[in-house]
C-alpha positions, 0 to 999 in steps of 0.5 A, spaced: 306 142 943 300 140 940 299 147 936 306 146 933 305 139 931 298 141 928 302 147 924 307 142 922 302 137 919 298 143 916 305 145 912 306 138 910 299 137 907 300 143 904 307 141 901 304 134 899 298 138 895 303 143 891 307 136 889 301 133 887 299 139 883 306 140 879 306 132 878 299 132 875 299 138 871 306 136 868 302 130 864 297 134 860 297 133 853 296 139 848 293 134 843 287 132 847 284 139 846 280 140 840 280 147 836 273 148 837 273 148 845 279 153 845 279 159 849 283 165 849 284 168 856 291 170 856 293 164 861 295 158 858 293 154 864 286 157 864 285 156 857 287 149 858 283 148 863 277 151 860 278 146 854 279 140 858 272 142 861 268 143 855 271 137 851 269 132 857 262 135 857 260 140 851 254 142 855 258 146 859 259 151 853 252 153 855 254 155 862 260 159 859 255 163 854 250 164 859 253 166 866 255 173 868 262 171 871 266 165 873 272 163 876 277 158 874 282 154 878 286 150 873 289 145 878 287 145 886 292 140 890 289 136 895 292 132 900 290 128 907 292 124 912 286 125 918 287 132 917 287 135 910 288 141 906 287 143 899 290 149 895 289 152 888 290 159 884 285 161 879 283 167 875 276 171 875 272 173 869 266 178 868 262 177 862 268 173 859 273 179 861 279 178 866 277 182 873 282 179 878 286 173 881 283 168 886 286 163 891 282 157 894 284 154 901 281 148 904 282 145 911 278 138 912 278 133 918 276 126 918 277 120 915 282 121 909 288 119 906 292 120 899 292 126 895 289 128 888 289 134 883 283 137 880 280 143 876 275 147 879 270 152 876 265 156 879 260 159 875 256 166 877 249 166 875 248 174 876 252 180 878 250 179 885 253 172 886 259 175 883 259 181 887 259 176 893 265 172 891 269 179 889 267 182 895 272 178 900 272 172 904 267 168 900 266 161 902 262 155 901 259 151 907 260 144 909 253 143 905 256 145 898 257 140 893 260 140 886 258 136 880 263 132 877 264 133 870 263 127 865 259 127 859 252 130 860 253 132 867 252 139 866 245 137 863 242 136 870 246 141 873 243 148 876 245 154 880 244 154 888 244 161 891 247 164 884 253 159 883 254 152 880 260 148 881 264 143 877 270 139 878 274 135 874 279 130 877 286 130 874 289 125 878 291 122 884 289 117 889 283 121 892 277 121 888 272 125 892 273 132 891 268 136 896 268 143 896 265 144 903 269 149 907 273 152 901 275 159 902 277 164 897 280 170 896 280 175 891 285 180 888 282 185 883 286 186 876 290 193 876 
């Protein structure tokens, strides 16, 4: 009976995360993007996310330029009520070229209430870091932390174990966007 309630709660939280994701991304205004920050990945959501990140912190342009690869999750939906969950889908790039898709999932336990949506990007410093990610079953431990994107935040940011993680809130009632405990899957492009 306890397992059934837990499964029902996880399903409910997943539904809340999806609803938060859809509601927040519907409010995006293309006029906010500047032409100099535009990207051309072929995926409108990814292009918009990259543009928003570069507009909010122009210093991220250096990460895009120097990173061996990156994974962009345009919208991650997160919801919690004691037990929380997050989910997002994104794309992975090696030296600016699309190499596959990825999904992010997270389960958290503890004091939490509400829901939010945010953009997450993971930069990979070198081939080894990207290969770890694309090798399957990549995850961040509980100590992993992300830099919240604000003007100039990237100036002090650096890689930790070959990865640098940035998040940009899109909306919702939870400000915190922890990445500890996140698991990723990778599906190579065909």
